C-alpha positions, 0 to 999 in steps of 0.5 A: 469697302470689302464686298462682304461688308456691302453684302452685310449692308444689303442684308441689313437693309432687307431685314429692316424692311422685310415685310414690304420687300416680300410684299413687293416681290409678290406683286412683281411676281404677279406682273411677271406671271401675266407677262409670262403667260402671254409670252407662252400664248404668243409663241404658240400662236406664232408657231401655229401660224407659221406651221399652217403657212408652211402647210398651205396647199391649194385644191383645184377641182376639175370638170370631166372634160379635162380629167382624161388629159390634164397635161395642158392645164398643168403646164399653164398652172405651173407658169403662175408665179408662186406655184411650186408643185402641181399634183394631179389626183384622179377620181379613183385616187381621191376616193381611196384617200377619202376611204383612208381618212374615214377609216372604219366609216369608209363603207359610208362612201359606197352610199354616195355612188360611183366616183362621188369625188371629182378629179382634182389638183393639189398645188403647193406654194413657194413660202413667200406666196403663202399669205392671204393676199397672194392666195387670193390673186392665185385663186383668181388666176386659176379660176380663169383657166378652162376646166376648173370648177372650184378652187379652195386654198384656206386663205380665210383661215390664214387671214384669221390666224394672222389677225389673231397673231397681230392682236396677241402681239399688240396685247403683248406690247400693252402688257409689257408696257404696264409690267415695266411701269409697275415693276419700276414703280414697285421697286422705286417705292420699296427702295425709297422707303429703305433709304428713308429708314436709313437716312441718318446712317447714310449721312454719317457714311457720307461724313466719314468719306464713304464712296458713292458706290458703297452707299448706293450698292446695297439699295441697287442689290436690293432692287435686283433681289426684289426683281429676282424674287419676283421672277422665281415666284412667277416661274413657279406659278407658270410651271403650276399653271402649265401642269394644270393645263396639260392635265385637261388640254394637249400640251402647248409649246413652252419655250422654257429657256426663252421664258427664263432668260426674258423674265430674268432680264426684265425682272432684274433690270427693272428692279435695278432701274427702280432702285436707281430712280429712288437713289437719284432722289437721295440728296433731297432725302438727306437735305430734310435732316440737316440736324445731323450735320450740325451736331 
């Protein structure tokens, strides 16, 4: 049978069950919309976590005893595993940086008196050590050194971001599982109803020697189109939601190509999967109508 005939059969199948097809596509789009939103959230959380990790620095505040000659302390710090660079910041440099950060409010610093900020060290880390566990170990080693009064690394912020990222990834897995089951079930129900509506025609096609592919193809294509329809509606809704968010919040990162490919693959493959499951019940559906064969 020609491709044009198979496409016409697919069109006939869709038009006979068009209301359920459209409703199913709408439900699939809602499932994919929820999944798409969580994909965008996950990508942004992971991106933020990596950015914060790459920018992780340790601030070490010094007492006045080592401020005049911190060279020995610097040598000892550079021997600690995970430390990439160490920069000494004098009291005057720290004051200038604070004034630059405050901008128009820099005059307020004068009220704090002379040299209100202690000298400090700014330490950068090797990327593999920029995690809460290694930061804690490095902090403990630094606090054992003489001349150091306080150490700050932001490890609690990194720990919280890591927990958020793990929670979001876990939610993604749960939502993906729900979406997979839902889309397969929806496609299965729609295609099964189409098979039942055309059961007599299918029996006749088998009697005249139609191939299994010719019988199955319209239903498989129906499932694929159902998934594709849901994807297109979901992408449109995601775009609308994204534009609304941008109007009130800083624009989040949206991996458009990744989102498009992921949703196309998920929607179409699951739609086809639901069709195949429905077609696996085709023999039992036909066996319920033996009167056609007896005529």
